Backbone as CSV, one residue per row, in Angstrom:
resi,resn,N_x,N_y,N_z,CA_x,CA_y,CA_z,C_x,C_y,C_z
1,MET,0.996,-27.251,-9.358,1.146,-26.610,-8.017,1.265,-24.861,-8.248
2,THR,1.960,-24.623,-9.306,2.062,-23.207,-9.355,0.717,-22.564,-9.739
3,ALA,-0.125,-23.229,-10.577,-1.371,-22.667,-10.958,-2.275,-22.541,-9.876
4,VAL,-2.418,-23.438,-9.041,-3.037,-23.176,-7.746,-2.906,-22.134,-6.616
5,ILE,-1.571,-22.059,-6.839,-0.889,-20.852,-5.783,-1.315,-19.576,-6.610
6,THR,-1.209,-19.563,-7.955,-1.486,-18.173,-8.659,-2.966,-17.930,-8.466
7,TRP,-3.873,-19.083,-8.518,-5.360,-18.821,-8.270,-5.714,-18.371,-6.665
8,ILE,-4.780,-18.917,-5.973,-4.989,-18.248,-4.430,-4.536,-16.891,-4.461
9,LEU,-3.444,-16.484,-5.015,-3.078,-15.339,-5.049,-3.896,-14.125,-5.754
10,VAL,-4.598,-14.543,-6.858,-5.545,-13.602,-7.713,-6.623,-13.513,-6.454
11,ALA,-7.147,-14.749,-5.956,-8.235,-14.277,-4.839,-7.879,-13.359,-3.643
12,ILE,-6.647,-13.763,-3.266,-6.272,-12.801,-2.175,-6.306,-11.406,-2.459
13,SER,-5.510,-11.291,-3.855,-5.481,-9.827,-4.263,-6.802,-9.147,-4.598
14,ALA,-7.908,-9.984,-4.807,-9.335,-9.328,-5.123,-9.830,-8.933,-3.608
15,ILE,-9.721,-9.829,-2.561,-10.225,-9.742,-1.492,-9.575,-8.464,-0.785
16,LEU,-8.340,-8.390,-0.962,-7.331,-7.517,-0.474,-7.672,-5.997,-0.759
17,CYS,-8.090,-6.045,-2.054,-8.452,-4.707,-2.718,-9.790,-4.322,-2.205
18,LEU,-10.804,-5.094,-1.927,-12.110,-4.823,-1.363,-11.609,-4.255,0.159
19,LEU,-10.908,-5.265,0.783,-10.737,-4.540,2.123,-10.035,-3.285,2.303
20,ILE,-9.204,-2.836,1.507,-8.641,-1.737,1.514,-9.556,-0.703,1.240
21,VAL,-10.540,-0.909,0.104,-11.424,0.029,-0.303,-12.601,0.444,0.913
22,LEU,-12.701,-0.775,1.766,-13.541,-0.607,2.819,-13.038,0.257,4.147
23,GLN,-11.462,0.367,4.078,-11.113,1.355,5.147,-11.753,2.683,5.269
24,ALA,-11.689,3.228,6.609,-12.197,4.286,6.653,-11.671,5.477,6.090
25,LYS,-12.192,6.416,5.370,-11.513,7.549,4.846,-10.789,8.581,5.963
26,GLY,-9.615,9.059,5.433,-8.789,9.980,6.230,-7.827,9.216,6.980
27,ASN,-7.525,8.243,7.305,-6.860,7.355,8.039,-5.283,7.494,7.801
28,GLY,-4.926,7.950,6.454,-3.559,7.939,5.900,-2.929,9.047,6.560
29,LEU,-3.368,10.268,6.604,-2.547,11.493,7.339,-3.443,12.098,8.551
30,SER,-3.881,11.096,9.165,-4.722,11.424,10.451,-3.849,12.370,11.314
31,LEU,-2.601,12.440,11.386,-1.840,13.094,12.322,-0.950,14.277,11.763
32,ALA,-1.130,14.340,10.478,-0.793,15.685,9.956,-1.157,16.872,10.436
33,PRO,-0.146,17.668,10.362,-0.163,19.150,10.936,-1.482,19.989,10.282
34,GLY,-2.512,20.243,11.031,-3.625,21.076,10.607,-4.823,20.099,10.550
35,SER,-4.606,18.887,10.633,-5.681,17.625,10.537,-6.568,18.048,11.737
36,GLY,-6.317,18.399,12.809,-7.179,18.740,14.194,-7.728,17.331,14.546
37,ASP,-6.728,15.944,14.418,-7.048,14.671,14.675,-6.061,14.222,15.685
38,PHE,-5.374,14.969,16.497,-4.450,14.517,16.956,-4.926,13.861,18.389
39,GLY,-4.430,12.906,18.731,-4.859,12.110,19.926,-5.894,10.666,19.511
40,LYS,-5.904,10.610,18.267,-6.406,9.629,17.741,-5.410,8.455,17.240
41,PHE,-4.920,7.470,18.206,-4.013,6.620,18.192,-4.437,5.001,17.949
42,GLU,-5.585,4.929,18.517,-5.762,3.391,18.605,-6.878,3.242,17.766
43,LYS,-7.290,2.086,17.164,-8.337,1.582,16.553,-9.167,1.068,17.243
44,ARG,-10.537,1.029,17.421,-11.647,0.448,17.945,-12.749,-0.298,17.478
45,GLY,-13.169,-1.356,18.007,-14.425,-1.605,17.419,-14.168,-2.538,15.818
46,PRO,-15.279,-2.170,14.844,-15.154,-2.698,13.707,-13.772,-2.310,12.777
47,GLU,-13.453,-1.032,13.291,-12.209,-0.585,12.685,-11.009,-1.626,12.568
48,LYS,-10.977,-2.027,13.968,-9.759,-2.843,14.357,-10.045,-4.083,14.049
49,ILE,-11.152,-4.612,13.985,-11.140,-6.215,13.149,-10.898,-5.898,11.735
50,LEU,-11.247,-4.937,11.056,-11.107,-4.773,9.580,-9.550,-4.550,9.317
51,HIS,-8.953,-4.022,10.297,-7.407,-3.679,10.178,-6.888,-5.023,10.190
52,ILE,-7.189,-5.553,11.577,-6.627,-7.151,11.618,-6.774,-7.999,10.383
53,ILE,-8.070,-8.033,9.974,-8.302,-8.896,8.771,-7.330,-8.424,7.446
54,THR,-7.087,-7.020,7.573,-6.502,-6.528,6.447,-4.963,-7.027,6.558
55,THR,-4.296,-6.936,7.810,-3.188,-7.253,7.933,-2.989,-9.063,7.604
56,VAL,-3.895,-9.717,8.145,-3.872,-11.309,7.715,-3.491,-11.531,6.349
57,PHE,-4.391,-10.678,5.152,-4.692,-10.967,4.227,-3.137,-10.553,3.414
58,VAL,-2.817,-9.287,3.855,-1.560,-9.138,3.367,-0.422,-10.033,3.625
59,ILE,-0.356,-10.649,4.913,0.870,-11.640,5.155,0.698,-12.618,4.432
60,GLY,-0.465,-13.197,3.851,-1.014,-14.451,3.200,-0.623,-13.868,1.681
61,PHE,-0.740,-12.763,1.292,-0.578,-12.552,-0.064,1.358,-12.337,-0.275
62,VAL,2.043,-11.703,0.995,3.313,-11.963,0.749,3.970,-13.508,0.767
63,VAL,3.284,-14.025,1.367,3.711,-15.567,1.709,3.220,-16.362,0.225
64,CYS,2.124,-15.965,-0.280,1.791,-16.801,-1.419,2.863,-16.169,-2.771
65,ALA,3.072,-14.804,-2.603,3.879,-14.592,-3.747,5.456,-15.032,-3.779
66,THR,5.747,-15.076,-2.482,7.169,-15.518,-2.182,7.251,-17.144,-2.719
67,LEU,6.278,-17.710,-2.161,6.219,-19.287,-2.659,6.354,-19.360,-3.961
68,LEU,5.395,-18.565,-4.745,5.417,-18.729,-6.269,6.494,-18.389,-6.870
69,PHE,7.160,-17.226,-6.270,8.470,-17.040,-6.962,9.434,-18.251,-6.710
70,PHE,9.715,-18.666,-5.678,10.436,-19.942,-5.445,10.102,-21.056,-6.171
71,LEU,8.947,-21.366,-6.459,8.506,-22.594,-6.949,8.463,-22.636,-8.802
72,ALA,8.674,-21.127,-9.152,8.564,-20.988,-10.609,10.010,-20.916,-11.059
73,ALA,10.762,-20.625,-10.033,12.318,-20.501,-10.409,12.851,-22.025,-10.877
């Protein structure tokens, strides 16, 4: 059982890495002083879909890692 969860965790990790790399550049500190990007507070279109998919995979990663932690103990 733990081997299956480990493989699922590896797959989610690889997909999550790709999703994070696909995120638009410059979103990290877009509200930092001097950035000139004040007022961009919501994501729209494909950016929003990519953000939601990334969030779902992060939740899946945390669930799988927690499950693996308790099953391996």
